[in-house]
C-alpha positions as CSV (number, residue, x, y, z in Angstrom):
1,X,39.8,-129.4,-51.4
2,X,39.4,-130.9,-54.5
3,X,41.7,-130.7,-57.1
4,X,41.2,-131.4,-60.7
5,X,44.1,-132.6,-62.9
6,X,43.7,-130.8,-66.2
7,X,46.8,-131.6,-67.6
8,X,47.2,-134.4,-70.8
9,X,48.9,-137.7,-69.5
10,X,52.3,-137.9,-71.6
11,X,52.5,-140.9,-73.6
12,X,53.3,-142.5,-77.1
13,X,49.8,-142.4,-78.5
14,X,49.4,-138.8,-77.2
15,X,48.3,-136.3,-80.6
16,X,50.9,-134.4,-81.3
17,X,50.9,-131.4,-83.9
18,X,51.1,-132.8,-87.3
19,X,55.4,-132.5,-88.5
20,X,56.6,-132.4,-84.0
21,X,58.5,-134.9,-82.6
22,X,55.9,-137.3,-81.5
23,X,56.3,-138.5,-77.7
24,X,59.2,-141.3,-76.7
25,X,60.1,-143.1,-73.1
26,X,62.4,-145.4,-73.5
27,X,63.8,-146.8,-70.1
28,X,67.4,-147.5,-70.6
29,X,68.5,-148.6,-67.3
30,X,65.8,-151.6,-66.4
31,X,65.5,-153.3,-62.7
32,X,65.0,-156.4,-64.1
33,X,67.8,-156.8,-65.9
34,X,70.3,-156.4,-62.5
35,X,70.5,-152.6,-62.3
36,X,70.1,-150.6,-59.6
37,X,67.6,-148.5,-60.6
38,X,65.5,-147.4,-63.2
39,X,65.8,-145.0,-65.7
40,X,63.3,-143.4,-68.5
41,X,64.9,-141.4,-71.9
42,X,62.8,-138.5,-72.5
43,X,62.0,-137.2,-75.9
44,X,59.3,-135.1,-77.1
45,X,58.9,-131.7,-78.4
46,X,58.4,-128.9,-76.5
47,X,55.1,-128.0,-77.6
48,X,53.4,-131.7,-76.5
49,X,50.7,-132.2,-74.7
50,X,49.7,-129.8,-71.8
51,X,51.8,-127.1,-72.3
52,X,52.5,-123.1,-72.6
53,X,54.0,-120.9,-75.7
54,X,56.5,-118.2,-75.1
55,X,56.5,-115.3,-77.5
56,X,60.2,-116.9,-78.5
57,X,57.6,-119.0,-80.9
58,X,56.0,-116.3,-83.6
59,X,57.6,-113.7,-82.3
60,X,61.4,-115.3,-82.9
61,X,64.8,-112.8,-82.5
62,X,64.6,-110.6,-79.7
63,X,61.4,-112.3,-78.3
64,X,60.6,-113.8,-74.4
65,X,60.8,-117.6,-73.8
66,X,59.9,-120.3,-71.5
67,X,62.3,-119.6,-69.0
68,X,61.4,-115.5,-68.7
69,X,57.7,-115.9,-68.0
70,X,56.0,-114.2,-64.9
71,X,54.6,-116.7,-62.9
72,X,52.7,-113.6,-61.0
73,X,50.8,-114.8,-64.5
74,X,50.8,-118.0,-64.4
75,X,49.0,-119.0,-61.5
76,X,46.1,-117.0,-59.3
77,X,41.8,-117.0,-60.2
78,X,40.4,-118.2,-63.5
79,X,37.0,-118.3,-65.2
80,X,36.9,-121.6,-66.9
81,X,34.2,-120.5,-69.8
82,X,32.0,-123.3,-71.5
83,X,31.3,-123.0,-75.6
84,X,30.0,-126.6,-75.9
85,X,27.8,-125.0,-79.4
86,X,30.7,-122.9,-81.2
87,X,32.8,-124.3,-83.9
88,X,35.4,-120.9,-83.8
89,X,35.9,-118.1,-80.7
90,X,35.0,-115.1,-82.1
91,X,35.0,-111.5,-80.9
92,X,31.5,-111.7,-81.2
93,X,30.8,-115.0,-79.2
94,X,33.0,-112.8,-76.4
95,X,30.9,-110.1,-76.5
96,X,28.1,-111.9,-75.9
97,X,29.4,-113.8,-73.2
98,X,28.6,-113.3,-69.6
99,X,33.1,-113.2,-68.6
100,X,32.7,-111.8,-64.7
101,X,34.5,-107.6,-64.9
102,X,38.5,-107.9,-63.8
103,X,39.1,-111.7,-64.8
104,X,42.7,-111.8,-66.6
105,X,42.8,-115.4,-67.0
106,X,40.8,-117.0,-69.4
107,X,40.1,-121.1,-70.4
108,X,37.6,-122.4,-72.5
109,X,36.6,-125.3,-73.0
110,X,34.7,-126.5,-75.5
111,X,33.8,-129.1,-78.2
112,X,37.7,-129.9,-77.7
113,X,37.4,-131.8,-74.7
114,X,34.9,-134.6,-75.6
115,X,39.1,-136.1,-77.6
116,X,40.5,-136.2,-74.4
117,X,37.3,-137.9,-72.9
118,X,37.1,-140.3,-76.0
119,X,40.6,-141.2,-75.5
120,X,41.0,-140.3,-79.8
121,X,44.9,-140.7,-80.8
122,X,44.3,-139.0,-83.6
123,X,45.0,-135.6,-84.8
124,X,42.1,-133.5,-85.0
125,X,42.1,-130.7,-87.7
126,X,38.3,-129.3,-86.7
127,X,38.9,-128.4,-83.3
128,X,38.0,-125.0,-82.1
129,X,40.3,-122.4,-82.0
130,X,39.9,-118.6,-81.2
131,X,40.1,-116.3,-84.4
132,X,42.6,-113.5,-84.8
133,X,39.7,-111.0,-83.7
134,X,39.1,-112.7,-80.9
135,X,42.5,-112.6,-79.7
136,X,42.4,-109.2,-80.3
137,X,39.7,-109.1,-77.9
138,X,41.1,-110.3,-75.2
139,X,43.7,-107.5,-75.3
140,X,41.2,-104.6,-75.2
141,X,40.4,-106.3,-71.8
142,X,43.5,-107.1,-70.0
143,X,43.6,-110.6,-69.9
144,X,46.8,-112.3,-68.9
145,X,46.3,-116.0,-69.8
146,X,44.3,-117.4,-72.2
147,X,44.0,-121.3,-72.1
148,X,42.3,-123.9,-74.7
149,X,41.2,-127.0,-74.7
150,X,43.5,-128.5,-77.6
151,X,47.1,-128.4,-78.7
152,X,47.1,-124.4,-80.4
153,X,44.7,-121.3,-79.3
154,X,44.6,-120.4,-82.9
155,X,42.4,-122.7,-85.7
156,X,44.3,-126.1,-88.0
157,X,43.9,-123.5,-90.2
158,X,44.8,-119.9,-89.3
159,X,47.6,-120.3,-87.2
160,X,49.7,-117.5,-87.2
161,X,47.5,-114.4,-86.9
162,X,46.0,-115.4,-83.4
163,X,49.4,-116.4,-81.6
164,X,50.8,-113.5,-82.9
165,X,48.4,-110.9,-80.7
166,X,48.0,-112.7,-78.2
167,X,51.9,-113.0,-77.6
168,X,53.7,-109.8,-78.9
169,X,50.9,-108.2,-76.1
170,X,52.6,-110.2,-73.5
171,X,49.5,-112.5,-73.3
172,X,50.9,-116.3,-71.9
173,X,49.0,-118.8,-73.8
174,X,48.3,-122.5,-72.2
175,X,47.6,-124.4,-74.0
176,X,46.7,-129.0,-74.4
177,X,44.3,-128.6,-71.2
178,X,42.1,-131.3,-70.1
179,X,39.0,-129.6,-69.1
180,X,36.4,-132.7,-69.4
181,X,35.2,-132.9,-66.1
182,X,35.5,-129.6,-65.4
183,X,32.9,-126.8,-65.2
184,X,32.4,-123.3,-65.7
185,X,33.2,-120.9,-63.5
186,X,36.1,-119.8,-60.9
187,X,38.7,-121.3,-59.9
188,X,42.6,-121.7,-59.1
189,X,45.1,-122.3,-61.3
190,X,48.6,-122.9,-61.4
191,X,50.5,-124.0,-64.6
192,X,54.3,-124.6,-63.6
193,X,55.6,-124.9,-67.3
194,X,59.2,-126.6,-67.1
195,X,62.2,-124.3,-66.3
196,X,63.8,-124.9,-70.2
197,X,66.2,-122.7,-71.3
198,X,66.2,-120.8,-74.6
199,X,63.4,-122.2,-75.3
200,X,59.6,-121.2,-77.1
201,X,57.3,-124.0,-75.0
202,X,57.2,-126.5,-72.2
203,X,54.7,-128.9,-71.3
204,X,53.2,-127.6,-68.1
205,X,51.4,-129.4,-64.8
206,X,48.3,-127.6,-64.6
207,X,45.8,-128.0,-61.7
208,X,42.9,-125.9,-60.1
209,X,41.9,-126.4,-56.8
210,X,38.3,-125.5,-55.7
């Protein structure tokens, strides 16, 4: 069995959403200085690297936080759809795509994946995202999880509607996947966000065994 690690490596060099906290990894205890063990302090936002959005992120008070997301939706069969020549994933694009019937988890590989393959350090504002009508398409067809290969499911210039449509319907959003080494097809996805109490999201380790 081959296992694809589709998670980004968290480091201070990893780009973050404009305005979000940068990553800090600081060793506060050092064996070379006489300490018994090495200990690292971690500082970062909840939406760094590969991460999961909870409904609370865009729906606010009363919405589900990340520690309550159902594990059964975060793990299971998923379909990776490669869309190399689109700048925006719309309902029309999805209508024409050959998505297998009964698919409930879908991951989108786009030109965004080149950013991770090339180790581009700067945040890219022209990344490929999903339009609001694409989000509605997925909701109406019963999808339970949607993953994308950049730091937002929605385009940079229209962040709110896509998030709200998906999260209000209970669709789990996984952002920041590194799909650069994975081909279109069926996989088993395991995506486990950190169990952060009351948080709007959390970094996750995501793998795809074949």
